[in-house]
N, C-alpha and C positions, 0 to 999 in steps of 0.2 A: 393911511387915510385918517384924517383927524375928525373925530366925532365930538360934537358939542355935548357936554355933560349936563344932565338934569339934576337939580337939587334932590337929594334923597338921604335917608338916615344912615350915613356912613358908619356910625358907631355900632349899629346892629350887625352889619356885615363884618366889620373888623373884629368884633367880639367873637362871632361865630367862627370866623376863619382862624383866629388864635386858638380856639378850643379844638378845632379839627386838627391843626398842626400839633398841638400839645398831646392829644390823645394818640396820634400816630408816631410820635417821637420814639425812636429806639427800636421799633419793630417793623417799620416800612422803609423801603429803599430810598437812598438819597435822590435818585433820578425822579421818583414820584413826588417827593417833597419839593424839589426844584420846579417840577412841572406845575404844581399847585401855586407856588410862590410867584412864578413868572406870570401865570394866568391872573392871579389876584392883583398883581402890580398893574397889568394891562387894564383890568376892569376899573381899578382905582384911577387910572389916567383918563379913561374915556367916559366913564359913567354909562348910564342908559342912553340909547339912541333917542333922538327927537325926530319930529316930522320934517326937520330941515335936512336930514340925511336922506338921500334919494331912495335907498332901499327900504326906508321906513316912512315914506312920505304919506302913505294912506293909513298908517296905524299909529295911534297915540298911546304910548305905554306909560304916561305920567301916573296913572292909577297904580301901576306896579312900582314905579320909582318912589312914589310918595307913601307907600305902605311899609311900615317897619316889619317886614316878614322875618320871623325867626326860623332858624334851621329846624326842620321837623325831626322829631326823635322817633325811635323805633316804636311803632304803635301796634305791632302785630298781635299783642295780647288782647286787644279790644275787638278783634275780628274773628268770627267763627267760621267753621267749615261750611255751615249752612249758607252764610252770606257769599262765600266763594262759589258755591254751587250756582248762584244766580248768573255768574259770568262764565260758565263752563262752555267749552266748544267740543263737539263730538269728534272722535277720531283724530286725536293729536298724539304725537310721539311722547310728549311730556309737557308738563305745565310748571313753570316757575312763578311763584307769587312774591311780589315785593310790596311791603307796606311802608309808605313814606321813604321809598327807594331802598329799604333794607330787606334783605332776603328773609323770607319766612318759610323755613324748611317744613314745619308742621302743617302748613297750608298748601304745600306744593305736592305735585305728583311726578316723581322722577323714577322711571324704571331703569333697569340695567340696560345700558346701551352698548352696541357693538364696539369693538376695538377701533380706535381711530377717531372716535367722537367724544368731545368733551363739552358738556353743558352744565355750567356751574355758576355759583355766585362769584362775581368779579372780586369781591372783597376776600373770599376764601382763596382764590388763585393768587391774589396779591400777597396774601399771608404765606402761602406754601410754596409758590413757584413764580415769583414776580419776574424772573428773567424771561419767562415765556411771553410776557406781555410787553416788555420794554420795546421791542421792535415795532409795535403797532400802536399802543395806547398813547394818544395825544400827538401822533405823527401826522394825522390827516386833518383833524378839525382845525379850523382857522380861528384861533383865539385873538389874533391881531385885528381881524376884520369884523368880528361879531362879538359884541359885549356879552351876550347871553351865553355864547360858547365859552368865553373866558370865565364867566361866573360858574358855569357847570364844572369846568375843569378845576377851578379853585376849590370847590366843595366835592370833588370826586371822592367817593367812598365805596359805593356799591352799585350793583346793577347786574346785568347778565353777561356771561362770557360763553360764546358759542364758537367751537372750533370743529370744522368738518374736515377730516383727513382726505388725502389725495385719492380720487377715484371713487369715493363713497357717496352713495345716494340714499337719502332718507325719504321714504314714501309719504310719511305723514308729517304735518307741520309741527313746529315747536311753538308753544304758546307762552308768551311772557306777559304776565298780568301785573300792572302797576296800579296800586290803590293809594289814594290820599285819604287819610282818616279825617275825623271831624274837628281837629284842632284849628281854631281860627288863626288867621294871619301866619300860617306856617308855610315853609317853602321846602320842597324836596328837589334833588338834582340827580335823577337816575342817569347812569352812564353805562352804555352797552358797547360791547366789542364783538363783532361777528367776522370770523375768518373762514372763508371757503377755499380750500386748497385746490390745486389743479384737477380739473375734471370732476369735481364734486357737485352734488345737487341737494338743495335744501330750501324749505319755505319757513319763514319766521314771522310770527304775528306779535306785534307790540300793541297791547290794548290798555288804554288809560281810563280809569274810572275814579270817581270820588264819592265819599259817603257824607251824609249830612248836607247842610246848606251854608256852611261858613266859608268866607273867602280863603282860598288856598292858592299857592303857586306851584306848578309842576314845570320845571325847566329841564327837559331831557335832551340827551345827545347820544347818537349812535354812530360809530365808525364801522363801516362794512367794507371788508377787503375781499375782492373776488380775484382769485388767481386765474391763470390761463385756462380757458375752456370751462370755467365754473358756471353753473346755472343757479341763480338765487332769486327767489320771490320774497319780497318784503312787504308786509301789510302793517299799516298803522291805523288803529281805530281809536278815535277820540270821542268819548261820550261822558265827559265830566258834567257836573251840575252847572247851573247858569251863573253862579257867582265865582266860578273857578277861572284862574288865569293859566293858560297852557301854552308853553313855548317849546317847540321841538325842532331838532336839527338832525337830518340824516345825511351823513357825508359818505359817499361811495367812491372807492378807488377800484377801478375796473381795468384788468389786464387784458392781454391778447385773447380775442375770440370769446370773452366772457359775455354771458347773457344775463342781464339784470332786469327785473320788473319791480317797480315801486308803486304800491297801491295805498292811497290815503283816503280815509272816510272820516269826515268831520261832521258830527251831528250834535255835539254838546259843547260845553264851555261858554263863558261869557266873553272873554277875549282870547282868541286862539291865533297863534302864528305857527305855520307849518313850513319849515325850510327843507328843501330837498336839493342836494348838491352833488351830482355825480361828475366824476372826472374820468373821461375815457382815455386812459393813458396807454392802452395797448391797441394795436391795429385789429380791425375786424370785429370789434365789440358791438353789441346791440343793447339798447337801453329803452325801456318803456316806463313812462311816468304817467300814471293813471290816477285820477282823483275825483271825488264827489264831496261837495259840502252843502249842507242843508241848514239854513239859519232861520230863526223866527224870534219874536220878541225884539230885544235890543242886542242880540248876539253880534259879535264882530269876528269874522273868520277870514284870516289873511293867509294866502298861499304864495310862497316865494320860491320860484324854481330857478336854479342856475345850473345849466348843463354846459360843461366844458368839453369840447372835442379837441383833444390834444394829439391824436394820432390819426393816420389815414384809414380810409375804408371802414369807417364806423357809421352806425345809424342810430338815431334817437327819435322817439315819438312821445309827444306830450298831449294828453287828452284830459281836460278838466271840465266838469259840469257843476254848475251851481244852481241851487233853488233857494230863493230868499222871499220871506214873507214878513208882514208887519213892518218894523223899523230895522230889520236886520241889515247888516253892512257886510258885503263880501269883497274880497280883493284877490285878484289873480295878477301876479307880476312874474312873467316868465322870460328869462334871458337864455338865449343860446349863443355861446361864444365859440367860434371856430378859429383855432390857432393857425398860424402860418403853415405849419407842416401837416395839417389835417386835411390833405387833399382827398377828393372823392367822398366827402362827408354828405350824408343824406339825413336831413333833420326836418321834422314837421312839428308844429305847435298849434293846438286848437283849444280855445276856451269858449264854452257855450253856457249861457245863463238865462234862467227864467225868473222874472220878477212878478210876484203874485200880489203885490201891493204898490200903490203909488208912493208909499213912504220907504219901501225897500231900496237899497242902493248897492251898486256894484262899480268898482273901479278895476278896469282891466287894462293891462299894459303888456302885450306880447312884444318881444324885442329880439333883434338879431344883431350880432356883432361878428362880422366875417372878415378874416384876415388872410384867407386862402382864395385862390381864383378858380378852382375846379370843384364846385360844390352844388348841391341841390337842397335849398332851404326854403321853407314856406311857413307862414304864421298867420293867424287870424283870430278874431273873436266875434261873437254874436250876443246880442242882448234882446230879449223879447218877452212876451207874455203868452199864455196859453191861447191857442187858436180857437176863436169862436166857432169856426166851421167844424172843427174836430169835436167840440162839445155838442154842437147841434147834431152831428152824425150819430154820436153815442146815445143822446137823449131820444132820437127818433127810433131807436131800437129798444126803448123801454128802460134805459139806465138813468137814474136820477142824476141831477147836476153835480152834487158833491162826489158821488161815486165815479162819475165820468171824469171829473177833474183829477181824482186820485189815480185812476187808471192811466191817464196821460202822464202824470208825474212819475208813476212807477215805470212807465216805458222810457221816460227820459233818463231816470236813474239807472235803468237796466242797461243802458249803453256802457256804463262803467263796469257793471257786474259781469257783463259778457267777456271782458278782458281778463278776468280773474281765473286762472287755470286750476287753482286748488279748490276742489269741489266742496270740502267741508267748510272752508273759510267763506267761500261764496255763499253757501247756504246760511251760515251764521250772519253775515253782513246783510243778506237779503231780508232776513227777519228783522234786524235792527232798523233798516230803512223803511220797511213796511210799517213797523210800529211807530216810527217817527212821523211818517206822512199821515198815518191814521190819527195821531194826536193833533196834528195841524188841522186836519179836516174837521175833527170833532170840535176844536176850539172855534174854528170859523163858523161852523153850523150854529154854535151857541151864541155867537156875537152878531152874526149878520146873515141874512137870507141870501144876499148877493155879495160876492167878493168885491172889496173896494178897488177902485181903479181899473175895473175890468173893461177893456176897450178892444176893438177889433184891430189888431196890429200884427203884422208879420215880423219875421226876424229882421233885425236892423244891423247892418254891417258896421263895425267900428273900424275906422281907418287908423 
């Protein structure tokens, strides 16, 4: 696929890439250097995507392309344990902290783990046992199709490596915390690899935050490999500040009878793109893609889902809810592709959106591409505002209007929470959502006695 290049400061990327390759010369394997070189060559060929590219038609990344982002350096010395405590989650197996995508051992909490489990810095594993990573790293992410994946691979240095051995189950989740520090116009490219062997069970949380208010770019990528019968829950929480650019890609390779759940919660960032791409390559697999995005101000939150059914007797479910206020812009682009051999596929895709302002905007595009003849696939999207009758009902029972609105929004968001099976993560996310909606209510109360654009309208079906 040919992608039109956008003008951008090539010299900055070339200089940083030469530095990365120079620093790794002599102590990193040839296959990794070639992986980087091929990825940077691809990025140089295509540049950043424009809105003329179908997959990016609703999202303009020219602000990223035109900003001379420099590669972020290790800033862990500027962050204290007290700051880390603000992002803690109760009842986790361990917590790995990364500052500007570099592992910060002194800020992390890693206990002794049972045999058969490896949770470490990717850079450390590359240094000590790169052969263990070669069969996986870079084998699933599509750098030819996605320029941001190519850019991440070109600057691949560190991130998390999680390997769960055959038949091993971890009861508590693994918390991966990624922090962007206050350096203006800096870019980090965290790279994660999660391998769940046959019959294993694990939950992994990726949480992205940023300090300060300066523009930063976080371009992350995760490859998740689930072997036969593995059960994996993956959570992505994005709550960076309003001037942050956040691009993420989760690429899932799913084997026979594997059960995967991907949960995304987007409540921060200025421009956010969330890519989820599972490939169901083994028969009998199940995949849940569940998400919630809440935007206010001028936030732009883009969710791109590509679900590939490549084997028979697999099922997938997509449920995404959006809440948008002020001039926020949300995007849901969900594609389900059913390959010729994927008979008996059962796939469903649903996107529901609440617009709280006349100026809020949502672009939703559910899409099916079916090449098999024995399948059951449905898709749909709805756009609407809060029901006046529901508000009236709550107010008639003594609840003020703003509280009534917040209760209804919490119920709407709660649909996504109910699908999260890991209790400690669900509790953590529930608190974040409640705080976010409370901020929106307080701001609305301060600026207007009655929400703008409030009309009596029911759900509107989008064809």
